[in-house]
C-alpha positions in Angstrom: 108.7 54.5 -51.8 109.3 54.0 -48.2 106.9 51.9 -46.2 106.3 53.1 -42.8 106.1 50.2 -40.3 104.7 50.6 -36.9 107.1 49.7 -34.2 106.5 46.4 -32.6 105.3 47.3 -29.1 103.9 45.0 -26.4 100.9 47.3 -25.5 97.4 46.0 -25.4 94.6 48.2 -26.6 92.3 49.8 -24.0 88.6 50.3 -24.6 86.5 52.7 -22.5 89.3 53.2 -20.0 89.4 49.6 -18.7 92.6 47.8 -19.3 92.2 44.7 -21.4 92.6 41.4 -19.5 95.8 39.6 -19.8 96.0 35.9 -19.8 92.9 33.7 -19.4 89.6 35.5 -18.7 89.0 36.0 -15.0 85.5 36.3 -13.5 85.0 39.2 -11.2 85.5 38.6 -7.4 81.9 39.5 -6.6 80.6 36.6 -8.8 82.8 34.1 -6.9 81.6 35.5 -3.6 78.0 35.4 -4.7 78.2 31.7 -5.7 80.0 30.8 -2.5 77.3 32.7 -0.5 74.5 30.9 -2.3 76.1 27.5 -1.7 76.7 28.3 2.0 73.1 29.4 2.5 71.8 26.3 0.7 74.0 24.1 2.9 72.8 25.8 6.1 69.2 25.6 5.0 69.6 21.9 4.3 71.1 21.2 7.7 68.4 23.2 9.5 65.6 21.4 7.6 67.0 18.0 8.4 67.5 18.8 12.0 64.0 20.1 12.5 62.1 17.7 10.4 63.5 14.7 12.1 62.8 16.0 15.6 59.5 17.8 15.0 56.8 16.1 17.0 53.5 18.0 17.5 51.2 17.9 20.4 48.0 16.0 19.8 44.7 15.8 21.6 43.4 12.4 22.6 41.0 12.4 19.7 43.7 13.4 17.2 45.8 10.5 18.5 43.0 8.0 18.0 42.2 9.5 14.5 45.7 8.5 13.4 44.6 4.9 13.6 47.2 2.1 13.1 49.7 4.8 12.1 49.8 6.0 15.7 51.2 2.6 16.8 54.4 2.9 14.7 55.7 6.3 15.7 56.6 8.5 18.7 53.9 11.0 19.4 53.2 13.8 22.0 49.8 14.1 23.6 48.8 17.1 25.8 46.0 17.5 28.2 45.0 17.7 31.9 45.5 14.9 34.3 42.1 13.4 35.2 41.0 13.9 38.9 41.3 10.7 40.8 43.3 8.8 38.2 46.8 8.9 39.6 48.1 5.6 40.8 51.7 5.3 41.9 53.6 2.0 42.7 57.2 1.1 43.1 58.1 1.0 39.4 55.7 3.2 37.5 53.1 5.9 37.5 49.7 5.5 35.8 47.1 8.2 35.2 44.6 9.4 32.6 44.7 12.4 30.4 41.1 13.7 30.2 40.5 16.5 27.7 37.4 17.6 26.0 37.9 15.1 23.2 38.3 11.9 25.3 40.3 10.0 28.0 43.7 8.4 27.5 45.3 5.9 30.0 49.0 6.6 30.4 51.8 4.6 32.0 55.1 6.2 32.8 58.4 5.0 34.2 60.9 7.6 35.2 61.4 10.8 37.3 58.1 12.5 38.0 58.1 16.3 37.9 57.6 17.9 41.3 54.5 19.9 40.1 52.8 16.8 38.8 49.3 16.5 40.3 45.6 16.1 39.4 44.1 18.6 37.0 47.5 20.0 35.8 48.3 20.1 32.1 50.9 17.6 31.0 52.7 16.6 27.8 53.6 13.0 27.4 55.8 11.6 24.7 55.9 8.0 23.8 54.1 5.3 22.0 50.4 4.4 21.7 49.7 0.6 21.9 47.0 -1.1 19.9 45.3 -1.9 23.2 44.7 1.9 23.7 47.4 2.4 26.4 49.9 5.2 26.1 53.4 4.2 27.2 55.2 7.5 28.0 59.0 7.8 28.0 58.8 11.5 28.7 56.5 13.3 31.1 56.4 17.1 31.2 54.2 19.0 33.6 53.2 22.5 32.5 53.7 25.1 35.2 50.3 26.3 36.5 51.1 30.0 36.5 48.6 32.7 37.3 49.2 36.2 36.1 46.9 38.8 37.5 47.2 42.5 37.8 46.9 44.0 41.3 43.6 45.7 42.2 43.8 49.4 41.8 45.5 51.2 44.7 46.9 48.0 46.2 50.6 47.5 46.7 52.1 44.0 46.4 52.7 43.5 50.1 49.1 44.3 51.1 47.8 42.0 48.3 50.0 39.1 49.5 48.5 39.5 53.0 45.0 39.6 51.6 45.6 36.4 49.6 47.2 34.7 52.6 43.9 35.2 54.5 41.8 34.0 51.5 40.4 37.4 50.5 41.3 38.1 46.9 
């Protein structure tokens, strides 16, 4: 009896129309791209978090600053409020004034360039340190622009309205 031997061919078997992998198993490209994308998103999120958390300083009222207690003396803080009428004192080296909001009054000393629009009763933001003596030493002074947005009275063009305002009749 003759035995029939199959010829020795170098053909790999196919299943469901997909060629069998040759060599070590390779993961699909989309998995590699997905892992790279997740790692990139995580790295960007980490950088954004670190950048914002270290520079995030919130505006406090005078009372919120005082409520911080001794913790307020060890960190940079921002306080916002209107400049008290009659409190501005300028000398050769510095500017002192008081922030007077509905929660209290805060004496402020500032050395530096004073914004052009700085005046009494304007809202300011000061950034600096709060001393145990109750004085706020500002290293940044920002004056909020006093803008007034009003709609024109019906039937009035802007030129006529400006003339009315110039004569004090608005």
